[in-house]
N, C-alpha and C positions, 0 to 999 in steps of 0.2 A: 542475380537473385538472393534475397536474404534468407539467411537459415534462422528459424525460430529459436529464441531462446527459452522459452516455455511452449509445450504443445500438449494440447488434450486431445486422445483418441477416444472417441465413444464413452465419454465418461457419464456414468449414471451415479445418482445417490437417492436413497430412500431412507425415510425414518418410519421403522416397523413397516407397515403395508403400504404408506404414501410414497409415492415417487415423486421427489422434488426436481432432480435434473434427469433428464434422457438424452443420452448418445451426445454429449456436447464435444464438437471438434471445433476448437479455437487456437489460434497461434498467436504468440506475443513476441515482439522482437524488441532489442533495445533501442534507444533513441525515440521513443514514441509514448504517447500517453493513450491508454485505451480506456473507454467508459464502458461499462457493464449496465445496462439498463432493463427494465421490465416492470411489470405491474407488481404491487405488493403480493407476497407469497409466491413470487416467479423462482424463487431459488437463488437471488442475487448473492446475499450474504453467505450462504452455504457454498456457492462456487467460490468465493473468496476464502473461505475456511479450508475448502478442499485444495486450492492453489497454494495456500500458506503451509499444508502440512498438519493443520489442526484436527482435520478431520480426513478420513479415507474416503474415497469413493466405493461404491457397493461394486462397481464393474468398470472396467475399461483403464486407461494408464495415462500417466503425466510424465513427460520428459522435461528434464531440466538439461540444456545443452546435450542433447540426445542419450541422457542416462536416465532410466526409469527411477524415478523418487522411491518407489516401493523397495529399491534395492540400496537405498541409503538409510542412514540412522536419520530419522525424523527431526531429532533434535539438532544434529549437525546440519541438516538441510536449513532448518529455520535459521539457525544462529550464522550460517555462512551466506546464504543466498538471499533471504526474504526478510525485508523490514515491514511491519504491519503497522499502519496509522488506524487506531479505532475509533468508532463513531463518538464514542463516550470518553475518548482519549485515553483513560485508564493510567493516568498518571498517578503517582504516590504522594498525596496532598500534605503528608506531614514533610516532604522534603522540599528544597528548592529545584528551581528549573535545571541548574547546574548539576544538582546532584541526580536528578532523575535521569540525565543523559549519561552522566558518569557510570550510574549503577547498572545501565544497560550494556555497557562496554564490559563491565565486570562479569556480569551473568553470560555474555555471548564469549567471554574470554579473549576478547580483542586486546592485542599487545601494542602499546605505544608508550614513548617515552614519558610523555605527561598528559594523562586523561584527562585530567582537570583544564589544561590550556587547550586541548582538542575540544571537550565539551564547550566551552566559552566560544571558540571559533565557530561551532557549528551553530550554536544559538545567534550568533551575530550573523552568520551567512543567512538566517531566515528571518532577521530583523529584530532581534532581541537585543537590548543595550545591556552590559555590564549589571548596572543596578537591577533590570528587570530580570536577568539571569540567577541573582542571587535572590529573588524573592521566592517566597512559598507559593505553591501552585494555586491556591485559593485566593491569593493577592493579585492574580492574574484575571484578565479579561478571558472570554471564550476564544477570541482570535488568538491571543497570546498563548493560550494552552495549546492550542492546535500547532501552533508553530514550534512550542516544546516537543509535542508529539511527533512531528515530522523530522526535528533534530534528533530525537530519540531513535527514530527508525531508521537514520542515517548513520548512528553513531559507529557502527561496525562494519561499515562499507558493503552494504548487500547490493546485488545487482537488479533485486525486483523490488520495487515498492508498492506495497498494496494498502488501498486505503477505503476505507467503508463510509460513504457518504461524508467526506472531508470538509464539506462546506455546508452541510445541512443544518447547523445550528448558528449560521453566521449571518451577519447584514451583507448587503449586496457590495459595499465597498471592500469589506474585509474578504469575501470571497473572491473578489478580483485579485486581490493581493495573494491569497492562499494558492490560487490558480497560477499565477505567475511564478509563484516558487516551483511549484509541479512542472511547470514548463520549462524553467531552468534546468531541473534535474533530468528530464527527458533530452534536452538539448546537451546536457553533458555526458550522455550515454546511459543514463538509467532506464530502465522498462517500469513505467508508471502504469498501474492497473487500478482503476478506482470504480466503485459502485456508486451509482448516484440515481436521483429521482429528477434531478434538475436538467431542463432542456437546455439552458444555457451553457452549463458545465458539459453537456454531451457534445454541444456544437465546437466547443473549444478543444476537444480531444481529437486527436488524429484517426483513431478507428473507434466505431460504436459497435457493440456486439447487444442484440437484443434477444434476450432469453425468450423463448417460444417461438422464434424465428430463423430460418435456415440461414438467410443472407445476412452479410455484415453491410452497414453504410460507411463509406469511408469520407472523410472530411476533403472537400475539393481545396485545392491550393486558390488562393484569391488572385 
């Protein structure tokens, strides 16, 4: 039986008097893609923020490798364990793709012999050429910017990749390419957790958690 990498126990979250999350009990393990779905306002993005340590639950606990993240320095938790892919990419537009990835390593305090070489390697792994990697962000398409965002999230080798609508602004072909990259990450041992409105994306995930429902639906083997 698998031991969960991340575990939520009775997690609740409220904004003032409005309860957004109520008694969430989810488990996430390495090597799988998890989709979090639900109606608008169900708290999907809030749950991602709580998982990433950007917000703290009103009550309940989150365990990372059986350690309560409340006992950790939240900055250390994020820079060691969690890579976030934002819906709007949140890339620095005045920098090139490779500079964005390299800066992420610097901020996280990631140590390696040649950060620039590693940044190029990561960008190549998500399908960007050297020429594309040297372009400023605004010179790249939406799909290319999403690839940069994925490479940036991977730059300091986190165990968990959290993605907020990673295919929401992409065409069907590019969506499939991004999902293939995410699948490759899971197949190589990462835990990929994504928020999505897309039924197609949910179907290609291994486990689907629907906010507002008790049970989880698991993808059946073909």
